[in-house]
mmCIF file as Biopython writes it, N, C-alpha, C and O atoms, coordinates in Angstrom:
data_model
#
loop_
_atom_site.group_PDB
_atom_site.id
_atom_site.type_symbol
_atom_site.label_atom_id
_atom_site.label_alt_id
_atom_site.label_comp_id
_atom_site.label_asym_id
_atom_site.label_entity_id
_atom_site.label_seq_id
_atom_site.pdbx_PDB_ins_code
_atom_site.Cartn_x
_atom_site.Cartn_y
_atom_site.Cartn_z
_atom_site.occupancy
_atom_site.B_iso_or_equiv
_atom_site.auth_seq_id
_atom_site.auth_asym_id
_atom_site.pdbx_PDB_model_num
ATOM 1   N N  . MET A ? 1  ? -119.936 114.188 -43.585 1.0 0.0 1  A 1 
ATOM 2   C CA . MET A ? 1  ? -120.454 113.100 -44.366 1.0 0.0 1  A 1 
ATOM 3   C C  . MET A ? 1  ? -121.858 112.805 -43.874 1.0 0.0 1  A 1 
ATOM 4   O O  . MET A ? 1  ? -122.051 112.522 -42.692 1.0 0.0 1  A 1 
ATOM 5   N N  . ASN A ? 2  ? -122.821 112.866 -44.745 1.0 0.0 2  A 1 
ATOM 6   C CA . ASN A ? 2  ? -124.209 112.683 -44.343 1.0 0.0 2  A 1 
ATOM 7   C C  . ASN A ? 2  ? -124.870 111.652 -45.247 1.0 0.0 2  A 1 
ATOM 8   O O  . ASN A ? 2  ? -125.153 111.939 -46.410 1.0 0.0 2  A 1 
ATOM 9   N N  . TYR A ? 3  ? -125.115 110.465 -44.727 1.0 0.0 3  A 1 
ATOM 10  C CA . TYR A ? 3  ? -125.719 109.392 -45.504 1.0 0.0 3  A 1 
ATOM 11  C C  . TYR A ? 3  ? -127.228 109.321 -45.283 1.0 0.0 3  A 1 
ATOM 12  O O  . TYR A ? 3  ? -127.898 108.444 -45.829 1.0 0.0 3  A 1 
ATOM 13  N N  . ALA A ? 4  ? -127.751 110.222 -44.502 1.0 0.0 4  A 1 
ATOM 14  C CA . ALA A ? 4  ? -129.139 110.126 -44.064 1.0 0.0 4  A 1 
ATOM 15  C C  . ALA A ? 4  ? -130.137 110.128 -45.219 1.0 0.0 4  A 1 
ATOM 16  O O  . ALA A ? 4  ? -131.162 109.451 -45.141 1.0 0.0 4  A 1 
ATOM 17  N N  . ASP A ? 5  ? -129.865 110.862 -46.269 1.0 0.0 5  A 1 
ATOM 18  C CA . ASP A ? 5  ? -130.849 110.987 -47.338 1.0 0.0 5  A 1 
ATOM 19  C C  . ASP A ? 5  ? -130.907 109.770 -48.247 1.0 0.0 5  A 1 
ATOM 20  O O  . ASP A ? 5  ? -131.898 109.594 -48.957 1.0 0.0 5  A 1 
ATOM 21  N N  . THR A ? 6  ? -129.881 108.922 -48.254 1.0 0.0 6  A 1 
ATOM 22  C CA . THR A ? 6  ? -129.849 107.839 -49.226 1.0 0.0 6  A 1 
ATOM 23  C C  . THR A ? 6  ? -129.926 106.449 -48.629 1.0 0.0 6  A 1 
ATOM 24  O O  . THR A ? 6  ? -130.405 105.535 -49.301 1.0 0.0 6  A 1 
ATOM 25  N N  . THR A ? 7  ? -129.479 106.244 -47.397 1.0 0.0 7  A 1 
ATOM 26  C CA . THR A ? 7  ? -129.367 104.870 -46.906 1.0 0.0 7  A 1 
ATOM 27  C C  . THR A ? 7  ? -130.297 104.512 -45.756 1.0 0.0 7  A 1 
ATOM 28  O O  . THR A ? 7  ? -130.574 103.329 -45.555 1.0 0.0 7  A 1 
ATOM 29  N N  . ALA A ? 8  ? -130.783 105.472 -45.005 1.0 0.0 8  A 1 
ATOM 30  C CA . ALA A ? 8  ? -131.571 105.136 -43.824 1.0 0.0 8  A 1 
ATOM 31  C C  . ALA A ? 8  ? -132.675 106.162 -43.614 1.0 0.0 8  A 1 
ATOM 32  O O  . ALA A ? 8  ? -132.444 107.195 -42.986 1.0 0.0 8  A 1 
ATOM 33  N N  . PRO A ? 9  ? -133.858 105.898 -44.124 1.0 0.0 9  A 1 
ATOM 34  C CA . PRO A ? 9  ? -134.954 106.868 -43.952 1.0 0.0 9  A 1 
ATOM 35  C C  . PRO A ? 9  ? -135.258 107.187 -42.487 1.0 0.0 9  A 1 
ATOM 36  O O  . PRO A ? 9  ? -135.604 108.323 -42.164 1.0 0.0 9  A 1 
ATOM 37  N N  . ILE A ? 10 ? -135.133 106.206 -41.606 1.0 0.0 10 A 1 
ATOM 38  C CA . ILE A ? 10 ? -135.396 106.453 -40.188 1.0 0.0 10 A 1 
ATOM 39  C C  . ILE A ? 10 ? -134.366 107.434 -39.646 1.0 0.0 10 A 1 
ATOM 40  O O  . ILE A ? 10 ? -134.706 108.356 -38.906 1.0 0.0 10 A 1 
ATOM 41  N N  . TYR A ? 11 ? -133.101 107.230 -40.019 1.0 0.0 11 A 1 
ATOM 42  C CA . TYR A ? 11 ? -132.037 108.130 -39.586 1.0 0.0 11 A 1 
ATOM 43  C C  . TYR A ? 11 ? -132.280 109.535 -40.124 1.0 0.0 11 A 1 
ATOM 44  O O  . TYR A ? 11 ? -132.078 110.513 -39.406 1.0 0.0 11 A 1 
ATOM 45  N N  . ALA A ? 12 ? -132.709 109.646 -41.369 1.0 0.0 12 A 1 
ATOM 46  C CA . ALA A ? 12 ? -132.994 110.957 -41.968 1.0 0.0 12 A 1 
ATOM 47  C C  . ALA A ? 12 ? -134.093 111.671 -41.187 1.0 0.0 12 A 1 
ATOM 48  O O  . ALA A ? 12 ? -134.015 112.880 -40.969 1.0 0.0 12 A 1 
ATOM 49  N N  . GLU A ? 13 ? -135.107 110.934 -40.771 1.0 0.0 13 A 1 
ATOM 50  C CA . GLU A ? 13 ? -136.196 111.532 -39.992 1.0 0.0 13 A 1 
ATOM 51  C C  . GLU A ? 13 ? -135.697 112.009 -38.632 1.0 0.0 13 A 1 
ATOM 52  O O  . GLU A ? 13 ? -136.075 113.087 -38.173 1.0 0.0 13 A 1 
ATOM 53  N N  . LEU A ? 14 ? -134.847 111.205 -37.987 1.0 0.0 14 A 1 
ATOM 54  C CA . LEU A ? 14 ? -134.283 111.617 -36.694 1.0 0.0 14 A 1 
ATOM 55  C C  . LEU A ? 14 ? -133.441 112.876 -36.840 1.0 0.0 14 A 1 
ATOM 56  O O  . LEU A ? 14 ? -133.486 113.753 -35.977 1.0 0.0 14 A 1 
ATOM 57  N N  . ILE A ? 15 ? -132.680 112.976 -37.910 1.0 0.0 15 A 1 
ATOM 58  C CA . ILE A ? 15 ? -131.862 114.171 -38.133 1.0 0.0 15 A 1 
ATOM 59  C C  . ILE A ? 15 ? -132.754 115.387 -38.332 1.0 0.0 15 A 1 
ATOM 60  O O  . ILE A ? 15 ? -132.459 116.467 -37.820 1.0 0.0 15 A 1 
ATOM 61  N N  . ARG A ? 16 ? -133.833 115.217 -39.066 1.0 0.0 16 A 1 
ATOM 62  C CA . ARG A ? 16 ? -134.765 116.348 -39.261 1.0 0.0 16 A 1 
ATOM 63  C C  . ARG A ? 16 ? -135.360 116.790 -37.924 1.0 0.0 16 A 1 
ATOM 64  O O  . ARG A ? 16 ? -135.530 117.984 -37.678 1.0 0.0 16 A 1 
ATOM 65  N N  . GLU A ? 17 ? -135.675 115.817 -37.062 1.0 0.0 17 A 1 
ATOM 66  C CA . GLU A ? 17 ? -136.305 116.131 -35.782 1.0 0.0 17 A 1 
ATOM 67  C C  . GLU A ? 17 ? -135.309 116.632 -34.735 1.0 0.0 17 A 1 
ATOM 68  O O  . GLU A ? 17 ? -135.583 117.603 -34.031 1.0 0.0 17 A 1 
ATOM 69  N N  . GLN A ? 18 ? -134.157 115.973 -34.633 1.0 0.0 18 A 1 
ATOM 70  C CA . GLN A ? 18 ? -133.234 116.231 -33.531 1.0 0.0 18 A 1 
ATOM 71  C C  . GLN A ? 18 ? -131.943 116.933 -33.946 1.0 0.0 18 A 1 
ATOM 72  O O  . GLN A ? 18 ? -131.187 117.386 -33.086 1.0 0.0 18 A 1 
ATOM 73  N N  . GLY A ? 19 ? -131.682 117.031 -35.234 1.0 0.0 19 A 1 
ATOM 74  C CA . GLY A ? 19 ? -130.411 117.574 -35.705 1.0 0.0 19 A 1 
ATOM 75  C C  . GLY A ? 19 ? -129.399 116.446 -35.860 1.0 0.0 19 A 1 
ATOM 76  O O  . GLY A ? 19 ? -129.633 115.332 -35.392 1.0 0.0 19 A 1 
ATOM 77  N N  . ASP A ? 20 ? -128.293 116.726 -36.506 1.0 0.0 20 A 1 
ATOM 78  C CA . ASP A ? 20 ? -127.269 115.712 -36.762 1.0 0.0 20 A 1 
ATOM 79  C C  . ASP A ? 20 ? -126.313 115.639 -35.576 1.0 0.0 20 A 1 
ATOM 80  O O  . ASP A ? 20 ? -125.184 116.127 -35.641 1.0 0.0 20 A 1 
ATOM 81  N N  . VAL A ? 21 ? -126.782 115.023 -34.495 1.0 0.0 21 A 1 
ATOM 82  C CA . VAL A ? 21 ? -126.006 114.950 -33.262 1.0 0.0 21 A 1 
ATOM 83  C C  . VAL A ? 21 ? -124.673 114.223 -33.481 1.0 0.0 21 A 1 
ATOM 84  O O  . VAL A ? 21 ? -123.643 114.735 -33.042 1.0 0.0 21 A 1 
ATOM 85  N N  . PRO A ? 22 ? -124.640 113.054 -34.137 1.0 0.0 22 A 1 
ATOM 86  C CA . PRO A ? 22 ? -123.338 112.408 -34.352 1.0 0.0 22 A 1 
ATOM 87  C C  . PRO A ? 22 ? -122.381 113.286 -35.169 1.0 0.0 22 A 1 
ATOM 88  O O  . PRO A ? 22 ? -121.182 113.318 -34.891 1.0 0.0 22 A 1 
ATOM 89  N N  . GLY A ? 23 ? -122.898 113.986 -36.159 1.0 0.0 23 A 1 
ATOM 90  C CA . GLY A ? 23 ? -122.060 114.882 -36.952 1.0 0.0 23 A 1 
ATOM 91  C C  . GLY A ? 23 ? -121.517 116.031 -36.125 1.0 0.0 23 A 1 
ATOM 92  O O  . GLY A ? 23 ? -120.356 116.413 -36.273 1.0 0.0 23 A 1 
ATOM 93  N N  . GLU A ? 24 ? -122.351 116.585 -35.253 1.0 0.0 24 A 1 
ATOM 94  C CA . GLU A ? 24 ? -121.904 117.678 -34.377 1.0 0.0 24 A 1 
ATOM 95  C C  . GLU A ? 24 ? -120.845 117.192 -33.398 1.0 0.0 24 A 1 
ATOM 96  O O  . GLU A ? 24 ? -119.871 117.897 -33.134 1.0 0.0 24 A 1 
ATOM 97  N N  . VAL A ? 25 ? -121.032 115.983 -32.856 1.0 0.0 25 A 1 
ATOM 98  C CA . VAL A ? 25 ? -120.055 115.415 -31.932 1.0 0.0 25 A 1 
ATOM 99  C C  . VAL A ? 25 ? -118.733 115.198 -32.650 1.0 0.0 25 A 1 
ATOM 100 O O  . VAL A ? 25 ? -117.670 115.507 -32.111 1.0 0.0 25 A 1 
ATOM 101 N N  . ARG A ? 26 ? -118.796 114.662 -33.875 1.0 0.0 26 A 1 
ATOM 102 C CA . ARG A ? 26 ? -117.579 114.426 -34.650 1.0 0.0 26 A 1 
ATOM 103 C C  . ARG A ? 26 ? -116.837 115.729 -34.912 1.0 0.0 26 A 1 
ATOM 104 O O  . ARG A ? 26 ? -115.620 115.793 -34.737 1.0 0.0 26 A 1 
ATOM 105 N N  . ARG A ? 27 ? -117.555 116.768 -35.329 1.0 0.0 27 A 1 
ATOM 106 C CA . ARG A ? 27 ? -116.923 118.066 -35.601 1.0 0.0 27 A 1 
ATOM 107 C C  . ARG A ? 27 ? -116.311 118.652 -34.326 1.0 0.0 27 A 1 
ATOM 108 O O  . ARG A ? 27 ? -115.210 119.201 -34.365 1.0 0.0 27 A 1 
ATOM 109 N N  . THR A ? 28 ? -117.011 118.540 -33.212 1.0 0.0 28 A 1 
ATOM 110 C CA . THR A ? 28 ? -116.488 119.052 -31.945 1.0 0.0 28 A 1 
ATOM 111 C C  . THR A ? 28 ? -115.238 118.285 -31.534 1.0 0.0 28 A 1 
ATOM 112 O O  . THR A ? 28 ? -114.260 118.889 -31.092 1.0 0.0 28 A 1 
ATOM 113 N N  . ALA A ? 29 ? -115.258 116.958 -31.673 1.0 0.0 29 A 1 
ATOM 114 C CA . ALA A ? 29 ? -114.089 116.148 -31.316 1.0 0.0 29 A 1 
ATOM 115 C C  . ALA A ? 29 ? -112.896 116.518 -32.193 1.0 0.0 29 A 1 
ATOM 116 O O  . ALA A ? 29 ? -111.773 116.610 -31.695 1.0 0.0 29 A 1 
ATOM 117 N N  . GLU A ? 30 ? -113.121 116.731 -33.489 1.0 0.0 30 A 1 
ATOM 118 C CA . GLU A ? 30 ? -112.027 117.119 -34.381 1.0 0.0 30 A 1 
ATOM 119 C C  . GLU A ? 30 ? -111.464 118.483 -33.991 1.0 0.0 30 A 1 
ATOM 120 O O  . GLU A ? 30 ? -110.252 118.694 -34.036 1.0 0.0 30 A 1 
ATOM 121 N N  . GLU A ? 31 ? -112.346 119.408 -33.608 1.0 0.0 31 A 1 
ATOM 122 C CA . GLU A ? 31 ? -111.899 120.735 -33.181 1.0 0.0 31 A 1 
ATOM 123 C C  . GLU A ? 31 ? -111.063 120.640 -31.901 1.0 0.0 31 A 1 
ATOM 124 O O  . GLU A ? 31 ? -110.031 121.299 -31.779 1.0 0.0 31 A 1 
ATOM 125 N N  . VAL A ? 32 ? -111.516 119.811 -30.941 1.0 0.0 32 A 1 
ATOM 126 C CA . VAL A ? 32 ? -110.771 119.636 -29.697 1.0 0.0 32 A 1 
ATOM 127 C C  . VAL A ? 32 ? -109.402 119.025 -29.983 1.0 0.0 32 A 1 
ATOM 128 O O  . VAL A ? 32 ? -108.400 119.448 -29.407 1.0 0.0 32 A 1 
ATOM 129 N N  . MET A ? 33 ? -109.357 118.036 -30.870 1.0 0.0 33 A 1 
ATOM 130 C CA . MET A ? 33 ? -108.072 117.416 -31.221 1.0 0.0 33 A 1 
ATOM 131 C C  . MET A ? 33 ? -107.139 118.436 -31.872 1.0 0.0 33 A 1 
ATOM 132 O O  . MET A ? 33 ? -105.943 118.439 -31.583 1.0 0.0 33 A 1 
ATOM 133 N N  . ARG A ? 34 ? -107.660 119.300 -32.742 1.0 0.0 34 A 1 
ATOM 134 C CA . ARG A ? 34 ? -106.824 120.346 -33.351 1.0 0.0 34 A 1 
ATOM 135 C C  . ARG A ? 34 ? -106.295 121.296 -32.286 1.0 0.0 34 A 1 
ATOM 136 O O  . ARG A ? 34 ? -105.118 121.655 -32.296 1.0 0.0 34 A 1 
ATOM 137 N N  . ASP A ? 35 ? -107.172 121.705 -31.361 1.0 0.0 35 A 1 
ATOM 138 C CA . ASP A ? 35 ? -106.747 122.612 -30.294 1.0 0.0 35 A 1 
ATOM 139 C C  . ASP A ? 35 ? -105.680 121.952 -29.417 1.0 0.0 35 A 1 
ATOM 140 O O  . ASP A ? 35 ? -104.683 122.585 -29.069 1.0 0.0 35 A 1 
ATOM 141 N N  . LEU A ? 36 ? -105.889 120.684 -29.062 1.0 0.0 36 A 1 
ATOM 142 C CA . LEU A ? 36 ? -104.922 119.977 -28.225 1.0 0.0 36 A 1 
ATOM 143 C C  . LEU A ? 36 ? -103.586 119.802 -28.937 1.0 0.0 36 A 1 
ATOM 144 O O  . LEU A ? 36 ? -102.532 119.871 -28.306 1.0 0.0 36 A 1 
ATOM 145 N N  . SER A ? 37 ? -103.627 119.576 -30.244 1.0 0.0 37 A 1 
ATOM 146 C CA . SER A ? 37 ? -102.372 119.358 -30.968 1.0 0.0 37 A 1 
ATOM 147 C C  . SER A ? 37 ? -101.513 120.616 -30.981 1.0 0.0 37 A 1 
ATOM 148 O O  . SER A ? 37 ? -100.303 120.534 -31.192 1.0 0.0 37 A 1 
ATOM 149 N N  . ARG A ? 38 ? -102.118 121.771 -30.761 1.0 0.0 38 A 1 
ATOM 150 C CA . ARG A ? 38 ? -101.347 123.011 -30.666 1.0 0.0 38 A 1 
ATOM 151 C C  . ARG A ? 38 ? -100.627 123.114 -29.326 1.0 0.0 38 A 1 
ATOM 152 O O  . ARG A ? 38 ? -99.618  123.809 -29.210 1.0 0.0 38 A 1 
ATOM 153 N N  . VAL A ? 39 ? -101.154 122.413 -28.307 1.0 0.0 39 A 1 
ATOM 154 C CA . VAL A ? 39 ? -100.617 122.522 -26.953 1.0 0.0 39 A 1 
ATOM 155 C C  . VAL A ? 39 ? -99.788  121.301 -26.570 1.0 0.0 39 A 1 
ATOM 156 O O  . VAL A ? 39 ? -98.746  121.425 -25.927 1.0 0.0 39 A 1 
ATOM 157 N N  . ILE A ? 40 ? -100.255 120.129 -26.968 1.0 0.0 40 A 1 
ATOM 158 C CA . ILE A ? 40 ? -99.609  118.872 -26.584 1.0 0.0 40 A 1 
ATOM 159 C C  . ILE A ? 40 ? -99.032  118.228 -27.834 1.0 0.0 40 A 1 
ATOM 160 O O  . ILE A ? 40 ? -99.731  118.053 -28.832 1.0 0.0 40 A 1 
ATOM 161 N N  . GLN A ? 41 ? -97.744  117.874 -27.774 1.0 0.0 41 A 1 
ATOM 162 C CA . GLN A ? 41 ? -97.130  117.181 -28.897 1.0 0.0 41 A 1 
ATOM 163 C C  . GLN A ? 41 ? -97.540  115.716 -28.823 1.0 0.0 41 A 1 
ATOM 164 O O  . GLN A ? 41 ? -97.196  115.010 -27.876 1.0 0.0 41 A 1 
ATOM 165 N N  . MET A ? 42 ? -98.279  115.270 -29.832 1.0 0.0 42 A 1 
ATOM 166 C CA . MET A ? 42 ? -98.771  113.897 -29.852 1.0 0.0 42 A 1 
ATOM 167 C C  . MET A ? 42 ? -97.936  113.080 -30.827 1.0 0.0 42 A 1 
ATOM 168 O O  . MET A ? 42 ? -97.525  113.592 -31.868 1.0 0.0 42 A 1 
ATOM 169 N N  . PRO A ? 43 ? -97.677  111.800 -30.499 1.0 0.0 43 A 1 
ATOM 170 C CA . PRO A ? 43 ? -96.924  110.949 -31.429 1.0 0.0 43 A 1 
ATOM 171 C C  . PRO A ? 43 ? -97.767  110.672 -32.670 1.0 0.0 43 A 1 
ATOM 172 O O  . PRO A ? 43 ? -98.995  110.744 -32.608 1.0 0.0 43 A 1 
ATOM 173 N N  . PRO A ? 44 ? -97.130  110.356 -33.793 1.0 0.0 44 A 1 
ATOM 174 C CA . PRO A ? 44 ? -97.893  109.994 -34.988 1.0 0.0 44 A 1 
ATOM 175 C C  . PRO A ? 44 ? -98.808  108.812 -34.705 1.0 0.0 44 A 1 
ATOM 176 O O  . PRO A ? 44 ? -98.533  108.012 -33.810 1.0 0.0 44 A 1 
ATOM 177 N N  . ALA A ? 45 ? -99.878  108.701 -35.452 1.0 0.0 45 A 1 
ATOM 178 C CA . ALA A ? 45 ? -100.838 107.609 -35.255 1.0 0.0 45 A 1 
ATOM 179 C C  . ALA A ? 45 ? -100.131 106.268 -35.318 1.0 0.0 45 A 1 
ATOM 180 O O  . ALA A ? 45 ? -99.314  106.035 -36.208 1.0 0.0 45 A 1 
ATOM 181 N N  . GLY A ? 46 ? -100.439 105.389 -34.382 1.0 0.0 46 A 1 
ATOM 182 C CA . GLY A ? 46 ? -99.873  104.055 -34.351 1.0 0.0 46 A 1 
ATOM 183 C C  . GLY A ? 46 ? -98.609  103.943 -33.525 1.0 0.0 46 A 1 
ATOM 184 O O  . GLY A ? 46 ? -98.129  102.835 -33.287 1.0 0.0 46 A 1 
ATOM 185 N N  . LEU A ? 47 ? -98.053  105.075 -33.078 1.0 0.0 47 A 1 
ATOM 186 C CA . LEU A ? 47 ? -96.854  105.027 -32.250 1.0 0.0 47 A 1 
ATOM 187 C C  . LEU A ? 47 ? -97.216  105.307 -30.801 1.0 0.0 47 A 1 
ATOM 188 O O  . LEU A ? 47 ? -98.064  106.150 -30.508 1.0 0.0 47 A 1 
ATOM 189 N N  . GLY A ? 48 ? -96.570  104.597 -29.913 1.0 0.0 48 A 1 
ATOM 190 C CA . GLY A ? 48 ? -96.798  104.792 -28.494 1.0 0.0 48 A 1 
ATOM 191 C C  . GLY A ? 48 ? -96.050  106.009 -27.997 1.0 0.0 48 A 1 
ATOM 192 O O  . GLY A ? 48 ? -95.340  106.651 -28.771 1.0 0.0 48 A 1 
ATOM 193 N N  . PRO A ? 49 ? -96.190  106.341 -26.731 1.0 0.0 49 A 1 
ATOM 194 C CA . PRO A ? 49 ? -95.561  107.538 -26.166 1.0 0.0 49 A 1 
ATOM 195 C C  . PRO A ? 49 ? -94.038  107.516 -26.237 1.0 0.0 49 A 1 
ATOM 196 O O  . PRO A ? 49 ? -93.413  108.576 -26.260 1.0 0.0 49 A 1 
ATOM 197 N N  . ASN A ? 50 ? -93.428  106.335 -26.271 1.0 0.0 50 A 1 
ATOM 198 C CA . ASN A ? 50 ? -91.969  106.245 -26.346 1.0 0.0 50 A 1 
ATOM 199 C C  . ASN A ? 50 ? -91.485  105.995 -27.767 1.0 0.0 50 A 1 
ATOM 200 O O  . ASN A ? 50 ? -90.316  105.663 -27.962 1.0 0.0 50 A 1 
ATOM 201 N N  . GLY A ? 51 ? -92.345  106.145 -28.757 1.0 0.0 51 A 1 
ATOM 202 C CA . GLY A ? 51 ? -91.966  105.952 -30.151 1.0 0.0 51 A 1 
ATOM 203 C C  . GLY A ? 51 ? -92.101  104.524 -30.639 1.0 0.0 51 A 1 
ATOM 204 O O  . GLY A ? 51 ? -91.862  104.250 -31.816 1.0 0.0 51 A 1 
ATOM 205 N N  . GLY A ? 52 ? -92.480  103.603 -29.756 1.0 0.0 52 A 1 
ATOM 206 C CA . GLY A ? 52 ? -92.649  102.204 -30.149 1.0 0.0 52 A 1 
ATOM 207 C C  . GLY A ? 52 ? -94.031  101.950 -30.727 1.0 0.0 52 A 1 
ATOM 208 O O  . GLY A ? 52 ? -94.937  102.769 -30.576 1.0 0.0 52 A 1 
ATOM 209 N N  . GLN A ? 53 ? -94.184  100.827 -31.379 1.0 0.0 53 A 1 
ATOM 210 C CA . GLN A ? 53 ? -95.476  100.463 -31.944 1.0 0.0 53 A 1 
ATOM 211 C C  . GLN A ? 53 ? -96.467  100.170 -30.820 1.0 0.0 53 A 1 
ATOM 212 O O  . GLN A ? 53 ? -96.119  99.536  -29.824 1.0 0.0 53 A 1 
ATOM 213 N N  . MET A ? 54 ? -97.678  100.629 -30.986 1.0 0.0 54 A 1 
ATOM 214 C CA . MET A ? 54 ? -98.727  100.337 -30.009 1.0 0.0 54 A 1 
ATOM 215 C C  . MET A ? 54 ? -99.409  99.034  -30.409 1.0 0.0 54 A 1 
ATOM 216 O O  . MET A ? 54 ? -99.521  98.713  -31.592 1.0 0.0 54 A 1 
ATOM 217 N N  . ALA A ? 55 ? -99.855  98.298  -29.413 1.0 0.0 55 A 1 
ATOM 218 C CA . ALA A ? 55 ? -100.635 97.095  -29.689 1.0 0.0 55 A 1 
ATOM 219 C C  . ALA A ? 55 ? -101.982 97.517  -30.236 1.0 0.0 55 A 1 
ATOM 220 O O  . ALA A ? 55 ? -102.549 98.511  -29.782 1.0 0.0 55 A 1 
ATOM 221 N N  . PRO A ? 56 ? -102.511 96.772  -31.216 1.0 0.0 56 A 1 
ATOM 222 C CA . PRO A ? 56 ? -103.828 97.135  -31.753 1.0 0.0 56 A 1 
ATOM 223 C C  . PRO A ? 56 ? -104.903 97.024  -30.689 1.0 0.0 56 A 1 
ATOM 224 O O  . PRO A ? 56 ? -104.868 96.134  -29.840 1.0 0.0 56 A 1 
ATOM 225 N N  . MET A ? 57 ? -105.858 97.939  -30.745 1.0 0.0 57 A 1 
ATOM 226 C CA . MET A ? 57 ? -106.967 97.903  -29.795 1.0 0.0 57 A 1 
ATOM 227 C C  . MET A ? 57 ? -107.944 96.824  -30.209 1.0 0.0 57 A 1 
ATOM 228 O O  . MET A ? 57 ? -108.093 96.529  -31.395 1.0 0.0 57 A 1 
ATOM 229 N N  . ALA A ? 58 ? -108.604 96.239  -29.233 1.0 0.0 58 A 1 
ATOM 230 C CA . ALA A ? 58 ? -109.622 95.237  -29.528 1.0 0.0 58 A 1 
ATOM 231 C C  . ALA A ? 58 ? -110.778 95.908  -30.239 1.0 0.0 58 A 1 
ATOM 232 O O  . ALA A ? 58 ? -111.170 97.023  -29.894 1.0 0.0 58 A 1 
ATOM 233 N N  . GLN A ? 59 ? -111.312 95.238  -31.214 1.0 0.0 59 A 1 
ATOM 234 C CA . GLN A ? 59 ? -112.465 95.758  -31.930 1.0 0.0 59 A 1 
ATOM 235 C C  . GLN A ? 59 ? -113.710 95.497  -31.096 1.0 0.0 59 A 1 
ATOM 236 O O  . GLN A ? 59 ? -113.997 94.356  -30.734 1.0 0.0 59 A 1 
ATOM 237 N N  . VAL A ? 60 ? -114.445 96.558  -30.794 1.0 0.0 60 A 1 
ATOM 238 C CA . VAL A ? 60 ? -115.642 96.449  -29.980 1.0 0.0 60 A 1 
ATOM 239 C C  . VAL A ? 60 ? -116.806 96.966  -30.792 1.0 0.0 60 A 1 
ATOM 240 O O  . VAL A ? 60 ? -116.742 98.053  -31.367 1.0 0.0 60 A 1 
ATOM 241 N N  . SER A ? 61 ? -117.842 96.205  -30.836 1.0 0.0 61 A 1 
ATOM 242 C CA . SER A ? 61 ? -119.038 96.618  -31.548 1.0 0.0 61 A 1 
ATOM 243 C C  . SER A ? 61 ? -119.701 97.748  -30.770 1.0 0.0 61 A 1 
ATOM 244 O O  . SER A ? 61 ? -119.829 97.658  -29.549 1.0 0.0 61 A 1 
ATOM 245 N N  . PRO A ? 62 ? -120.134 98.834  -31.466 1.0 0.0 62 A 1 
ATOM 246 C CA . PRO A ? 62 ? -120.792 99.920  -30.741 1.0 0.0 62 A 1 
ATOM 247 C C  . PRO A ? 62 ? -122.094 99.501  -30.085 1.0 0.0 62 A 1 
ATOM 248 O O  . PRO A ? 62 ? -122.584 100.182 -29.184 1.0 0.0 62 A 1 
ATOM 249 N N  . MET A ? 63 ? -122.658 98.391  -30.525 1.0 0.0 63 A 1 
ATOM 250 C CA . MET A ? 63 ? -123.919 97.933  -29.966 1.0 0.0 63 A 1 
ATOM 251 C C  . MET A ? 63 ? -123.700 96.825  -28.922 1.0 0.0 63 A 1 
ATOM 252 O O  . MET A ? 63 ? -124.667 96.322  -28.350 1.0 0.0 63 A 1 
ATOM 253 N N  . ALA A ? 64 ? -122.447 96.444  -28.671 1.0 0.0 64 A 1 
ATOM 254 C CA . ALA A ? 64 ? -122.162 95.387  -27.710 1.0 0.0 64 A 1 
ATOM 255 C C  . ALA A ? 64 ? -122.460 95.890  -26.296 1.0 0.0 64 A 1 
ATOM 256 O O  . ALA A ? 64 ? -122.156 97.038  -25.973 1.0 0.0 64 A 1 
ATOM 257 N N  . PRO A ? 65 ? -123.044 95.054  -25.465 1.0 0.0 65 A 1 
ATOM 258 C CA . PRO A ? 65 ? -123.322 95.479  -24.082 1.0 0.0 65 A 1 
ATOM 259 C C  . PRO A ? 65 ? -122.018 95.645  -23.313 1.0 0.0 65 A 1 
ATOM 260 O O  . PRO A ? 65 ? -121.051 94.919  -23.542 1.0 0.0 65 A 1 
ATOM 261 N N  . LEU A ? 66 ? -122.006 96.598  -22.413 1.0 0.0 66 A 1 
ATOM 262 C CA . LEU A ? 66 ? -120.832 96.823  -21.568 1.0 0.0 66 A 1 
ATOM 263 C C  . LEU A ? 66 ? -120.785 95.726  -20.515 1.0 0.0 66 A 1 
ATOM 264 O O  . LEU A ? 66 ? -121.820 95.263  -20.036 1.0 0.0 66 A 1 
ATOM 265 N N  . GLN A ? 67 ? -119.580 95.319  -20.164 1.0 0.0 67 A 1 
ATOM 266 C CA . GLN A ? 67 ? -119.435 94.268  -19.154 1.0 0.0 67 A 1 
ATOM 267 C C  . GLN A ? 67 ? -118.841 94.834  -17.900 1.0 0.0 67 A 1 
ATOM 268 O O  . GLN A ? 67 ? -118.640 94.105  -16.929 1.0 0.0 67 A 1 
#
């Protein structure tokens, strides 16, 4: 998914200069998850390791400072 050409001219310029680093990271992470799923049996999304419901994670802004 590439929104660079329509929504953020600055982002489009960075992609032209540096490449689509977030897109490459996303593709690599998806590939690693596929590889791991062949080796490690993972519970369905939203289920904990014992089959119970997991507590929702706190929503953290990507721009929020680390504490």
